[in-house]
C-alpha positions in Angstrom: 6.5 69.5 27.9 3.4 67.8 28.8 3.9 63.9 28.6 1.2 61.1 29.5 2.0 57.5 30.5 0.8 54.8 28.2 -1.8 52.7 30.0 -2.1 48.9 29.4 -0.2 47.7 26.8 -1.9 45.2 24.1 0.1 42.1 23.7 1.6 41.3 20.0 -0.8 38.4 19.2 -3.9 40.3 20.5 -3.0 43.4 18.5 -2.8 41.4 15.8 -5.6 39.3 16.0 -7.9 42.4 16.6 -6.7 44.2 14.0 -7.1 41.0 11.4 -10.7 40.7 12.7 -11.6 44.1 12.0 -10.2 43.9 8.6 -13.2 43.2 5.7 -12.0 41.8 2.4 -12.2 44.4 -0.5 -15.9 43.6 -2.0 -15.5 46.1 -5.1 -14.8 44.6 -8.6 -14.0 45.8 -12.0 -13.1 44.4 -15.4 -9.9 44.4 -16.5 -8.4 43.2 -20.1 -6.4 39.9 -19.5 -3.3 41.3 -20.8 -3.3 44.0 -18.0 -4.5 41.6 -15.0 -1.3 40.0 -14.0 -1.3 39.5 -10.0 -4.7 41.0 -9.5 -7.4 38.6 -7.3 -10.3 37.4 -9.7 -13.9 38.0 -8.3 -15.3 34.9 -10.7 -14.9 31.5 -11.5 -14.2 31.4 -15.1 -15.1 28.7 -17.3 -14.3 27.8 -20.9 -17.0 29.1 -23.4 -15.4 26.7 -26.3 -13.6 23.4 -26.2 -9.8 24.2 -27.0 -9.2 23.6 -29.5 -12.2 24.2 -30.7 -11.2 22.3 -34.1 -8.9 19.2 -35.0 -5.3 20.6 -35.4 -1.7 19.4 -36.2 1.0 19.6 -33.6 3.7 19.3 -35.7 4.7 20.3 -39.4 4.1 17.5 -42.0 1.3 15.6 -44.1 -2.0 15.1 -42.9 -3.3 11.7 -44.2 -5.5 8.6 -43.5 -4.2 6.1 -41.2 -5.9 3.1 -43.1 -3.5 4.3 -46.4 -0.6 3.6 -44.1 -1.5 0.0 -42.7 1.0 -2.0 -45.1 4.0 0.4 -45.2 7.4 -0.9 -44.1 10.8 -0.2 -44.4 11.3 -2.1 -47.3 7.9 -1.6 -49.0 6.8 2.1 -48.5 3.3 3.4 -49.2 2.7 6.0 -51.7 0.5 8.8 -51.4 -0.2 11.8 -53.7 0.1 15.3 -52.4 -3.3 17.1 -53.3 -2.7 20.3 -51.4 -1.4 22.4 -48.3 -2.9 23.9 -45.2 -0.9 26.5 -43.5 -2.1 27.5 -39.6 -4.9 30.0 -40.6 -6.3 28.0 -43.5 -8.4 25.3 -43.7 -8.8 22.6 -46.6 -12.2 22.8 -48.3 -12.1 19.0 -49.9 -12.4 15.9 -48.2 -9.4 13.8 -48.3 -9.7 10.7 -50.6 -8.1 7.4 -50.4 -4.5 7.4 -51.5 -4.1 11.3 -50.9 -2.2 13.5 -48.5 -1.9 17.4 -47.8 0.9 19.1 -46.4 0.2 20.8 -43.1 2.0 23.4 -41.0 1.8 23.1 -37.0 -1.5 24.6 -36.0 -3.2 23.7 -39.3 -6.8 22.3 -39.4 -6.8 18.7 -40.3 -8.9 17.9 -43.5 -12.1 16.1 -43.4 -11.2 12.1 -44.1 -7.8 12.5 -42.5 -7.1 11.1 -39.1 -3.5 11.3 -38.7 0.1 13.6 -39.3 3.3 12.2 -40.5 6.2 14.4 -39.8 8.2 15.7 -42.7 11.1 14.5 -41.5 10.0 10.8 -41.9 8.9 10.9 -45.2 10.4 10.7 -48.7 9.2 13.7 -51.4 9.4 13.2 -55.1 7.5 14.6 -57.7 4.3 15.7 -55.9 4.4 12.3 -54.0 5.5 11.2 -50.7 6.8 7.5 -49.7 6.2 6.1 -46.1 8.2 3.3 -44.6 6.0 2.7 -41.6 2.2 2.4 -40.6 0.9 6.1 -39.1 -1.5 5.4 -36.2 -5.0 6.9 -35.9 -4.9 10.2 -34.0 -0.7 10.4 -34.5 0.2 14.2 -34.0 -3.5 15.6 -34.0 -4.9 17.4 -31.1 -8.7 17.3 -31.1 -11.3 19.5 -30.3 -11.1 19.9 -26.5 -8.0 17.8 -26.0 -6.5 21.0 -24.0 -9.9 22.5 -22.3 -13.2 20.7 -22.4 -16.2 23.5 -22.8 -17.3 24.3 -19.4 -13.9 23.2 -18.1 -12.7 25.7 -14.9 -10.2 28.1 -16.0 -9.8 30.3 -12.7 -11.3 30.1 -9.4 -12.8 33.2 -7.6 -9.9 34.3 -5.3 -7.2 33.1 -7.2 -4.3 35.4 -8.0 -3.7 35.7 -11.4 -0.5 34.2 -13.1 0.8 34.3 -16.0 0.0 30.8 -16.9 -3.8 31.9 -15.7 -3.7 34.5 -18.0 -2.4 32.6 -21.2 -5.3 30.2 -20.4 -7.8 32.9 -20.4 -6.7 34.4 -23.7 -6.4 30.8 -25.0 -10.0 30.2 -24.5 -10.8 33.6 -26.2 -11.8 35.7 -23.1 -10.6 39.3 -23.8 -11.5 40.5 -19.7 -11.8 39.1 -16.7 -13.5 40.6 -13.8 -11.3 41.3 -10.6 -11.5 42.7 -7.1 -10.5 46.1 -7.0 -6.8 47.0 -5.4 -7.5 48.6 -2.2 -6.5 52.4 -1.6 -4.3 53.1 1.2 -4.1 56.9 2.3 -0.5 57.7 4.1 -0.7 60.6 6.3 2.8 61.5 7.9 2.8 64.3 10.5 5.0 66.3 12.3 6.5 69.7 12.4 9.8 68.5 11.8 9.3 66.6 8.3 10.3 68.0 5.0 9.2 66.2 1.9 12.1 64.8 -0.3 13.8 67.1 -2.8 13.4 70.4 -0.3 16.5 72.0 1.1 18.0 70.9 4.3 17.0 72.8 7.5 18.2 72.7 10.7 15.9 71.1 13.5 14.1 69.3 10.1 14.4 65.8 8.6 13.2 64.5 5.3 10.2 62.2 5.7 10.9 58.7 4.6 8.1 56.5 5.9 6.0 57.6 2.8 8.1 55.7 0.6 8.8 52.5 2.7 5.0 52.1 3.7 4.1 52.7 -0.3 6.3 50.0 -0.9 4.8 47.5 1.5 1.1 48.7 0.6 2.1 47.8 -3.5 3.8 44.4 -2.9 0.5 43.5 -1.2 -1.8 44.4 -4.0 -2.9 48.0 -2.7 -2.8 51.6 -4.2 -0.5 53.6 -2.2 -1.8 57.4 -1.8 0.8 59.2 0.0 0.2 62.9 0.9 2.7 66.0 2.0 3.6 66.1 5.6 1.0 67.6 7.9 2.0 70.1 10.8 1.3 69.0 14.2 -1.9 70.5 14.2 -5.0 68.4 15.5 -7.6 70.2 13.8 -5.6 69.7 10.5 -4.8 66.2 11.4 -8.5 65.3 11.8 -9.7 66.7 9.0 -7.1 64.8 6.6 -7.9 61.7 8.8 -12.1 62.2 7.9 -10.9 63.2 4.0 -9.2 60.1 3.7 -11.9 57.6 5.2 -14.1 58.9 2.6 -11.8 57.7 -0.3 -9.3 55.0 0.9 -10.1 51.6 2.4 -7.3 52.0 4.9 -5.7 54.9 6.4 -1.8 54.8 8.0 -1.0 57.9 10.0 2.5 58.2 11.0 4.1 59.8 13.5 2.1 61.8 16.5 0.9 58.0 17.9 2.9 58.3 21.4 2.1 60.0 24.7 3.9 63.4 23.9 2.3 66.8 24.1 2.2 66.9 20.2 1.0 63.2 19.9 -2.4 64.0 18.6 -3.4 60.5 17.3 -4.5 59.0 20.7 -7.0 61.9 21.0 -8.0 61.8 17.5 -8.7 58.1 16.3 -11.9 57.7 19.1 -13.1 60.5 17.4 -13.4 59.1 14.1 -13.7 55.4 15.0 -14.0 52.7 17.8 -10.3 52.2 19.4 -9.1 49.0 18.8 -5.9 49.3 20.9 -3.4 51.8 21.9 0.3 50.9 22.8 1.6 47.6 21.9 4.2 45.4 24.1 6.7 45.3 21.2 10.0 46.9 20.8 10.5 48.7 18.4 6.9 50.0 17.4 5.0 50.4 21.2 3.5 53.5 20.2 1.1 51.9 17.5 -2.7 52.4 17.5 -5.9 51.5 15.6 -9.2 52.3 15.1 -12.5 50.8 13.1 -14.3 53.5 11.3 -17.2 51.4 9.7 -15.5 49.0 7.2 -12.5 51.1 7.2 -9.5 50.9 9.5 -7.1 53.6 10.9 -3.8 52.9 12.0 -1.2 55.4 13.8 2.0 54.3 13.5 5.3 55.4 15.0 7.2 58.0 13.4 10.6 56.6 13.8 11.4 54.9 10.5 12.4 51.6 11.8 9.7 51.1 14.6 7.6 52.1 11.4 8.6 49.7 8.8 8.8 46.4 11.1 5.4 47.2 12.4 4.6 47.5 8.5 6.0 44.0 8.5 4.8 42.2 11.4 1.4 44.0 12.1 0.2 45.7 8.7 1.1 43.3 6.0 -1.0 40.5 7.3 -3.9 42.8 7.0 -3.3 44.6 4.0 -3.1 41.0 2.3 -6.3 40.2 3.8 -8.1 43.3 2.5 -6.7 42.8 -0.9 -7.6 39.1 -0.6 -4.3 37.7 -1.1 -3.6 34.3 1.0 -0.9 34.2 3.5 0.9 37.1 5.8 3.6 38.1 3.3 6.2 36.2 5.1 7.3 32.5 5.6 8.4 31.2 8.8 11.8 29.0 8.9 14.8 28.4 10.9 18.2 30.5 10.9 21.7 30.2 12.7 22.3 33.5 14.4 25.7 34.8 13.0 28.6 36.9 15.0 25.7 39.5 16.7 24.1 38.2 19.7 20.6 39.9 20.0 18.9 40.7 23.5 15.2 40.4 24.4 13.5 43.2 26.4 11.8 42.4 30.0 8.0 42.8 29.3 8.0 43.6 25.6 8.4 40.8 22.4 11.3 42.4 20.5 11.4 42.7 16.7 15.0 42.0 15.1 15.3 42.8 11.8 17.6 40.3 9.7 20.1 40.3 6.6 21.5 36.7 5.6 25.1 36.2 4.7 26.8 33.1 4.5 23.8 31.0 5.1 23.7 32.8 8.7 21.5 35.7 9.8 22.6 38.9 11.5 20.7 41.5 13.0 20.9 44.9 11.5 19.1 46.9 14.3 21.0 50.3 15.0 18.4 51.9 16.6 14.6 53.2 15.7 15.1 56.4 14.3 18.2 55.1 12.1 17.0 53.9 8.5 19.9 52.0 8.3 18.7 49.7 11.0 16.9 47.9 7.8 19.4 48.2 5.3 19.6 44.6 3.5 16.9 43.4 5.8 14.9 40.5 4.4 13.7 38.7 7.1 12.8 39.1 10.9 12.6 37.7 14.0 10.4 38.2 17.4 11.8 37.2 20.7 9.6 36.7 23.4 9.7 39.1 26.4 12.8 38.3 28.6 16.3 38.7 29.7 18.0 35.5 28.0 20.2 36.7 25.2 20.2 35.0 21.8 24.1 34.2 20.9 25.8 33.5 17.7 25.4 30.2 17.0 22.0 29.8 18.2 19.0 28.7 16.2 16.5 31.4 15.8 12.8 31.2 14.7 12.9 33.6 11.8 10.3 35.2 9.2 11.3 35.7 5.6 9.6 38.5 3.9 7.8 36.9 0.5 8.5 38.7 -3.0 8.9 41.1 -3.9 9.7 42.4 -0.3 12.4 39.5 0.2 13.1 36.3 -1.6 10.7 34.2 0.7 11.4 31.0 1.9 14.1 29.4 3.9 17.1 31.3 2.8 19.8 28.6 3.0 20.4 25.1 3.5 20.5 25.5 7.0 17.4 27.4 7.5 15.7 24.5 5.5 17.3 21.9 7.9 16.1 23.7 10.6 12.6 24.1 9.5 12.3 20.5 9.0 13.5 19.4 12.5 
C-alpha cells in the first residue's frame, strides 16, 4: 500500500481567503412568480409602478361624509345626515356626495367624490335612513390617501436583497406579479470510494453506507443552492476524472468527497490540477486536514475528506461562507459569540487548528466530538469553536469563542444569556 506525505499545510485563514477570493457570485438570473420567490435574491432594484393605494380608501367600516357637515356636532346637539347609498370594498360610488349626505362604506371601499372623512359605525346613531353624530369629524379621518403607503417610484426592494415575506407582500401589493432573481447555484456532489454503499442497499462486510451526500446537500440548500448529489463512484481515476469534467460543464461548484488524502487510492490530489488551478492541498486543521481546492474558470472544485465529521465541519467553517458568496447571500452562515464550556475539557492540537463541534445545554457548551469517522460526533451540534494550534487545554468553566450556525442549520446568534453577556465584554 503506497502512501505519500502532505506537503506544506495551508493555514486555516489562508485557505479560506484563497477560496473566497476564487468564488465568483452567480450572475445568471431568472424571472419567478412573487408567490414562489421567498428567500431568493433580487437581481434588480424594483420601484413601485403606482401610488399605493391608487385611490382614496377607508381604513374602517363606517360612514363616508363631508367633515364640514359635522362642524357643529356636539354631544348635546347632534348633527343628522341622510344615508344615500353604500360602498363595499370592490365598489365605487358614482355620484358626488352633496351637503347633508353620507354613504355607508366597508373597510377598503373607495371614498366617494365630495367626501373627506369617515366616522365608524360604533360612533353614530342610526334611525330610519339617517345617522346622528355627536362630535365633529376632522378632515382625513380614517382615510388612506393615494400614495399613503407607497408613492409612485418608491423603492420596494434593492438589488441583492434576500426576499422576505414582507418584501414579497410589498411587491404583490404594488401589483407586481413576478420578480427577477439571481439563479440558485447548482452544486454537484461526487462521493468516491470502493467501500461506499448507497443508502437503501443491503449491508455488506467491508462496506459502509454513504452519508456525506445527505449532510452536504443540507448545507448547500441552507445557503440557497441546488444540491445535485450523485451515486458513489469507485476508486477509479479515469471514472472520477470523467465525472469531475462532466459536473464542471453544468455545475457552479463541484464537491468531491473521499480520496482527498495521500493514500494509494486518493486520486483527487492528482486529478484536480488536471481540471483546474490548484488553490491548496492540505489545511493545518483537525479534523479535515486532507482538503483541497482548484479553480476551473469561474467554477470551483473542492475535494473533501470522506470521514463524515471531517467532511461536515469543513463544510461549516470553510465551504458554507463560499456557498453563500456564490449564492449572493450576506454573511458566512454563522454568528460569533462567547460561551462557557461545560464539563468536558477540549484539547488543541500542536501545529494544527482544531475545530470543535458544540451542543448547548443549560446555557453551556459541550463538545460532541468522538472521532472523524463517527457521525454521532455532530449529533446535536449547533455551533463550533476553532482552537488555535497549541497544547493548552480548555477546561470546564472557561469562556470559549464560538460560532453559532445560522438558521436553518442552527438557531443562530448567542444561544444563552451567558453567551450574550460574554459577547458584549
